[in-house]
C-alpha positions in Angstrom: 121.8 -60.0 196.5 124.3 -57.7 196.7 126.8 -60.6 195.4 124.8 -61.0 192.9 124.9 -57.4 191.9 128.3 -56.6 192.8 129.5 -59.3 190.4 126.9 -58.2 187.7 128.8 -54.6 188.1 132.3 -56.1 187.7 131.7 -57.9 184.5 129.7 -55.0 182.9 132.6 -52.8 184.0 135.0 -54.9 182.5 133.3 -55.5 179.4 133.3 -52.0 179.0 136.8 -52.0 179.4 137.7 -54.4 176.8 135.2 -52.7 174.8 137.0 -49.0 175.0 140.4 -51.5 174.8 138.9 -52.6 171.4 137.9 -48.9 170.1 141.5 -48.2 170.8 142.9 -50.9 169.1 140.5 -50.0 166.0 142.3 -46.7 165.7 146.0 -48.2 165.9 144.7 -50.4 163.2 143.1 -47.8 161.2 146.5 -45.7 161.5 148.8 -48.7 160.6 146.2 -49.5 157.2 147.0 -45.7 156.3 150.7 -45.9 157.1 150.7 -49.2 154.8 148.7 -48.0 151.7 150.1 -44.4 151.9 153.4 -44.3 152.6 154.6 -48.1 152.2 152.1 -48.3 149.1 151.0 -52.2 150.2 148.0 -53.4 150.1 146.3 -53.9 153.5 144.4 -57.3 153.7 143.1 -57.8 157.4 142.6 -54.1 158.4 139.3 -53.1 157.2 138.0 -56.7 158.6 139.7 -56.6 161.6 138.3 -52.9 162.6 134.5 -53.9 161.3 135.1 -56.7 163.5 136.2 -54.8 166.3 133.8 -51.8 166.5 131.0 -54.3 166.4 132.2 -56.4 169.2 132.8 -53.0 170.9 129.3 -51.9 170.7 127.9 -55.6 171.8 130.2 -55.5 174.4 129.8 -52.2 175.7 126.3 -52.1 176.0 125.9 -53.6 180.0 128.4 -50.9 180.8 126.3 -48.3 178.9 123.3 -49.8 181.1 125.0 -50.1 184.2 126.1 -46.2 184.2 122.7 -45.0 182.5 125.1 -43.6 179.4 122.6 -44.4 176.8 120.5 -41.6 175.6 117.4 -41.0 177.6 114.5 -39.0 177.6 113.0 -39.0 181.2 110.3 -36.2 181.0 107.9 -38.5 182.0 109.5 -40.0 184.6 110.4 -36.5 185.9 107.1 -35.4 185.6 105.5 -38.3 187.6 105.5 -38.7 191.0 108.0 -40.7 192.6 105.6 -43.4 193.7 104.7 -44.1 189.7 107.9 -43.8 188.8 109.1 -47.2 190.2 106.3 -49.4 188.2 107.2 -47.4 185.0 111.2 -48.4 185.6 109.8 -52.2 185.6 107.8 -52.3 182.9 110.7 -50.4 180.8 113.4 -52.8 182.2 110.9 -55.3 181.6 110.4 -54.6 177.7 114.4 -54.0 177.7 115.3 -57.4 178.9 112.8 -59.2 176.6 114.1 -57.6 173.6 118.0 -58.1 174.4 117.1 -61.8 175.7 115.5 -62.7 172.5 118.5 -61.1 170.2 120.9 -63.2 172.4 118.7 -66.6 171.9 118.8 -65.8 168.3 122.3 -64.6 168.7 123.4 -68.2 170.0 122.1 -69.8 167.1 124.0 -67.4 164.6 127.1 -68.0 166.5 126.3 -72.0 166.8 126.1 -72.4 163.1 129.3 -70.5 162.5 131.2 -72.3 164.8 129.5 -75.4 163.7 129.8 -75.0 159.5 133.4 -73.6 160.2 132.1 -70.3 157.9 135.1 -67.4 156.8 135.3 -64.5 155.5 135.5 -64.3 151.5 138.2 -62.2 151.8 142.2 -63.3 151.2 142.1 -63.1 155.3 139.3 -65.6 155.7 139.0 -64.7 159.3 136.7 -67.8 161.2 133.7 -65.6 161.5 132.6 -67.7 164.8 135.4 -65.4 166.6 133.7 -62.1 166.1 129.9 -63.4 165.8 131.2 -64.4 169.6 130.7 -60.7 170.9 126.8 -60.6 170.1 125.9 -63.7 172.7 128.1 -62.6 175.2 127.4 -58.8 175.0 123.9 -59.2 174.4 123.9 -62.1 177.7 125.8 -59.6 179.6 123.4 -57.1 178.9 120.5 -59.3 180.1 122.7 -59.9 183.2 122.6 -56.5 183.9 118.5 -56.1 183.2 117.9 -58.3 185.9 120.5 -56.7 188.4 118.6 -53.2 187.8 115.4 -54.8 188.2 116.6 -56.3 191.4 118.1 -53.3 192.5 115.0 -51.7 191.9 112.8 -54.0 193.7 115.0 -54.3 196.9 115.3 -50.3 196.9 119.0 -50.5 196.5 118.3 -48.0 193.3 116.2 -45.0 192.6 114.0 -45.5 189.4 115.6 -44.3 186.2 118.4 -42.9 188.8 116.1 -40.0 189.9 116.0 -39.4 193.4 112.0 -38.4 194.8 113.2 -34.8 195.2 113.9 -34.6 191.3 111.2 -33.0 189.4 110.5 -31.2 186.4 
């Protein structure tokens, strides 16, 4: 059990690093695009599409890390108002709903990616990027997010984590 949780944690951390790298790369590409347009008076062909795809990929790939670190926007009034014993069932329900949504989205994103792969879809710009490459970030990110939800559920079930990250003494 501990090995699975550690492996998922490391995968989520690696995805977070890749996500941060994609954001940094997007910033650099936008700066290069501004320089090419404003200083060199040349057109930018690939930069806008690349930046759009990179930021979307950063969102999907960064999601498991955000769940791991509890970095998402969280309203914890109800868990804080509940006694510690009632938090665990609520945490299971919340994680199960999140997992179900992500699993459904993952399943559909695999079909979406596979269609782009098999049909050889490309963007309509001059760059003509193969769409399966940026589309791949959706099933990979969502698959990792599903694994992170499973790890969260297992950590709750084995008392390796407190529900919602709240200790028993945390109250309103």
